[in-house]
NUDO-868538 format. One record per residue (C-alpha): residue number from 1; residue in one letter; z, x negated, y negated. Coordinates in steps of 0.05 Angstrom, whole numbers, plus 32768, in hexadecimal, padded with zeros to 4 digits. Example, Ala and Ser with C-alpha at 12.3 -4.5 7.8 and 13.67 -1.06 7.14 Angstrom:
NUDO-868538
1,A,809C,7F0A,805A
2,S,808F,7EEF,8015
//
This chain:
NUDO-868538
1,M,83BA,82E8,8189
2,A,8399,8320,81B0
3,A,83B5,8333,81F3
4,L,83AA,8368,8228
5,L,83E9,8393,822A
6,A,83CF,83C0,8261
7,N,83C4,8383,828E
8,R,840C,836C,8280
9,V,8429,83AF,8294
10,A,83FD,83B5,82D1
11,N,840F,836F,82E8
12,S,8459,837E,82DF
13,A,8450,83BD,8308
14,R,842F,8398,8341
15,S,8461,835F,8347
16,Q,849E,8363,8373
17,V,8493,83AA,838B
18,T,84AF,83BC,83CF
19,P,8497,83FC,83F1
20,V,84D2,842C,83F5
21,L,84B3,8471,83FF
22,S,847A,8491,8423
23,F,844B,84B8,83F6
24,A,8419,84EE,8409
25,V,83FC,8528,83E2
26,V,840B,8563,840D
27,C,8422,859E,83E2
28,K,841A,85BF,839E
29,R,8446,85C9,8362
30,D,842F,85F6,8329
31,G,83E7,85EA,833E
32,H,83EE,859F,8341
33,S,83F0,8571,837C
34,Q,8436,8559,838D
35,A,844E,8520,83B8
36,S,8477,8527,83F7
37,P,84AB,84F0,8400
38,G,84B7,84C8,843E
39,Q,84FA,84AB,8452
40,A,8517,8480,841B
41,G,851E,8437,842A
42,T,84EB,8436,8462
43,Y,84A5,841A,8467
44,H,846B,8449,8473
45,D,8420,8442,847D
46,A,8415,8469,843C
47,M,8438,8431,8416
48,V,8413,83F5,8434
49,P,83DE,83D7,8406
50,R,839A,83E0,8425
51,G,8351,83D3,8415
52,R,8331,8397,83F4
53,G,834D,83A6,83AF
54,G,8331,83D1,8378
55,R,832C,841B,8368
56,S,8322,8435,83AF
57,S,8359,840A,83CE
58,F,83A4,8415,83CB
59,S,83CD,83E0,83A8
60,G,8410,83F7,83C4
61,V,8427,840C,837E
62,I,843B,8454,8371
63,A,844A,8456,8327
64,T,8468,848C,82FA
65,V,844E,8480,82B4
66,F,8476,84A3,827E
67,G,8451,84A7,823C
68,G,840E,84A1,825F
69,S,83F4,84E7,8254
70,T,83E3,84E3,820A
71,G,83FF,849F,81F6
72,F,83D1,8469,81DA
73,V,83E7,8431,8209
74,G,83F2,845F,8245
75,R,83AA,846F,8252
76,Y,8399,8425,8256
77,V,83D3,8418,8286
78,I,83BD,8452,82B2
79,N,8375,843B,82B1
80,R,8389,83F4,82C6
81,L,83B6,840C,82FE
82,G,8382,843D,8316
83,R,834D,8408,8319
84,E,837B,83DF,8346
85,G,8385,8418,8377
86,S,83CB,842E,8362
87,Q,83E3,8475,8368
88,I,83FC,848F,8325
89,I,8428,84CA,8313
90,V,841B,84E0,82CB
91,P,8452,850E,82AF
92,Y,8437,8538,8276
93,R,844D,856F,8246
94,C,840A,857B,8223
95,D,83D0,85A8,8233
96,P,83B0,8596,8276
97,D,836D,858E,8254
98,D,838A,8555,822A
99,I,8394,8529,8267
100,R,8357,8539,8292
101,H,8337,84F7,827C
102,L,836E,84D2,82A2
103,K,835A,84EF,82E6
104,V,831B,84C4,82EA
105,M,8342,8484,82DE
106,G,8353,847F,8328
107,D,8334,8492,836B
108,L,8337,84DA,8382
109,G,8380,84F1,8386
110,Q,839D,84B1,836B
111,I,83AD,84CD,8325
112,I,83E0,8505,832B
113,P,83F2,852A,82EA
114,L,8432,8552,82EE
115,T,8453,857D,82B9
116,F,849B,856A,82A8
117,D,84D4,8576,8277
118,V,84E9,8536,8255
119,N,852D,8554,8246
120,S,853C,8565,828F
121,D,855A,8531,82BD
122,D,8542,8558,82F9
123,S,84FB,8557,82DF
124,L,84FE,850C,82D1
125,R,851A,8501,8316
126,E,84E1,8529,8335
127,M,84AE,84FE,8310
128,M,84CC,84BE,832B
129,Q,84E6,84CD,8370
130,H,84A5,84B9,8395
131,S,8496,847A,836E
132,N,84A5,8431,8377
133,V,8494,8420,832E
134,V,84A9,8445,82EF
135,I,8489,8433,82AC
136,N,84A7,8450,826D
137,L,8476,844F,8233
138,M,8496,8488,820D
139,G,84A2,847A,81C4
140,K,8496,8495,817E
141,D,847B,8474,813F
142,Y,849B,84A9,8113
143,E,84D1,84DE,811A
144,T,84C1,8528,8120
145,R,84EA,8568,811B
146,N,84F0,856A,8167
147,Y,84FA,8521,8178
148,R,851E,84EA,8152
149,F,8519,84A0,8161
150,E,855D,84A5,8183
151,D,8544,84DC,81B2
152,I,8508,84B5,81CC
153,H,851C,846C,81C6
154,I,8565,8473,81DD
155,D,8577,84B4,81FF
156,I,8538,84C1,8228
157,A,852C,8477,8237
158,G,8574,8472,8250
159,R,856D,84AE,827D
160,V,852C,8494,829B
161,A,854F,8452,82AB
162,S,858C,8475,82C7
163,I,8563,84A1,82F6
164,A,8538,8465,830B
165,S,8578,8441,831D
166,E,8593,847E,8342
167,L,8552,8484,836A
168,K,8552,8439,8377
169,I,850C,8431,835A
170,P,84F9,83E8,8369
171,R,84D9,83DB,8324
172,L,84E3,83F8,82DE
173,I,84B8,83E2,82A4
174,H,84CE,83F6,825D
175,L,84A3,83EF,8220
176,S,84CB,83DB,81E2
177,A,84B3,83BB,81A1
178,L,84AE,8376,8183
179,G,84E6,836B,8151
180,S,8516,839E,816E
181,D,855A,838D,8151
182,W,859B,83B2,8146
183,K,859D,8396,80FE
184,S,8556,83A6,80EC
185,P,854B,83CF,80AC
186,S,8519,83F8,80D5
187,K,8537,8433,80FA
188,F,84FD,842E,812B
189,L,8510,83E7,813E
190,R,855B,83F6,813F
191,T,8552,842F,8170
192,K,8523,8404,819A
193,A,8559,83CF,819F
194,A,858E,8403,81B1
195,G,855F,841F,81E6
196,E,8556,83DA,8205
197,T,85A1,83D3,820B
198,I,85AA,8418,822B
199,V,8570,840B,825C
200,K,858C,83C7,8271
201,N,85D1,83E6,827D
202,E,85B3,841C,82A9
203,Y,8580,83F0,82CD
204,P,8592,83A6,82C6
205,N,8551,838C,82E6
206,V,8523,83B2,82B7
207,T,84E5,838F,829C
208,I,84E3,8398,8251
209,L,84A3,838B,822B
210,R,84A6,837F,81DF
211,P,845F,8385,81C4
212,A,844B,837C,817B
213,Q,8424,83B4,8159
214,I,83ED,83C9,8188
215,Y,83A4,83D3,8176
216,G,8369,83ED,819D
217,R,8334,8423,819C
218,E,8363,845E,818C
219,D,839B,8438,8169
220,R,83C4,844D,812D
221,Y,83C0,8408,810F
222,F,837B,83F4,80F8
223,N,8363,843C,80FB
224,D,839A,844F,80CB
225,Y,8383,841A,8099
226,A,833B,842F,80A2
227,N,834C,8477,8092
228,H,8368,8460,804E
229,R,8321,8456,8036
230,F,831E,84A0,802A
231,F,8356,8498,7FF7
232,G,8338,845E,7FD0
233,G,834D,8423,7FFB
234,V,8389,8405,801E
235,P,83C9,8406,7FF4
236,L,83ED,83C3,7FEB
237,Y,8438,83CD,7FF0
238,P,846A,839E,7FCC
239,G,8474,8360,7FF6
240,G,8438,8370,8022
241,T,8416,832E,8013
242,K,8450,830B,8037
243,A,844C,8336,8075
244,V,8432,8314,80B5
245,K,8414,833F,80EB
246,Q,8400,8329,8131
247,P,83E8,8369,8153
248,L,83DF,836F,819E
249,Y,839C,8386,81BB
250,V,8399,83B9,81F2
251,S,835A,83BF,821C
252,T,833F,83DB,825D
253,S,8320,8398,8271
//
């Protein structure tokens, strides 16, 4: 059954959000615009939803989207939030040219890319301290020399949740995976389950989404199968005929 994952995340971000900080772009950091905080726990004109809705309005949501700079799902979430008039902080570690396409997904000044260090608590805190919604989309499909599943799915996810709790962020949304289980033969799913437990311990009211495999224009699902045509076709693994897949569709609409 096809579904719109970006809509689900955006709807979760909008619901039950209480303004807690003022937010105005007034200074610079490393050549990027940076937000100036108001007094925590107070209402401010900058936090009040205004306009008739849509891109040039303000929804009242100030969201930090981790994993939105180069992630597959992240760009759709940012696009959806930008179209609804949300202000979005996009932490990134890549080349600035790799994220310039994100800047047009919201009105002028609404998309704010900021460089950060995923291994630094101070840097994570800086990315979140002006937001009333934090969305963690960080994850890996495979391990690399620099980052194991444990690093991304457990350690970093736990630190994001801990800092969100420390800063009293009203809403945290964490993207996990369908089938996450401590007893799974898949290390990916075992670490996803462990990450959920850590995140819940640090931030009990977290919203956890468990999508199935996700497909869309730039996916690594159907595109991966399509690329096998250069090698003579799609290989059929033992037991593959018994596998049941129900992928989730992500779209900008």
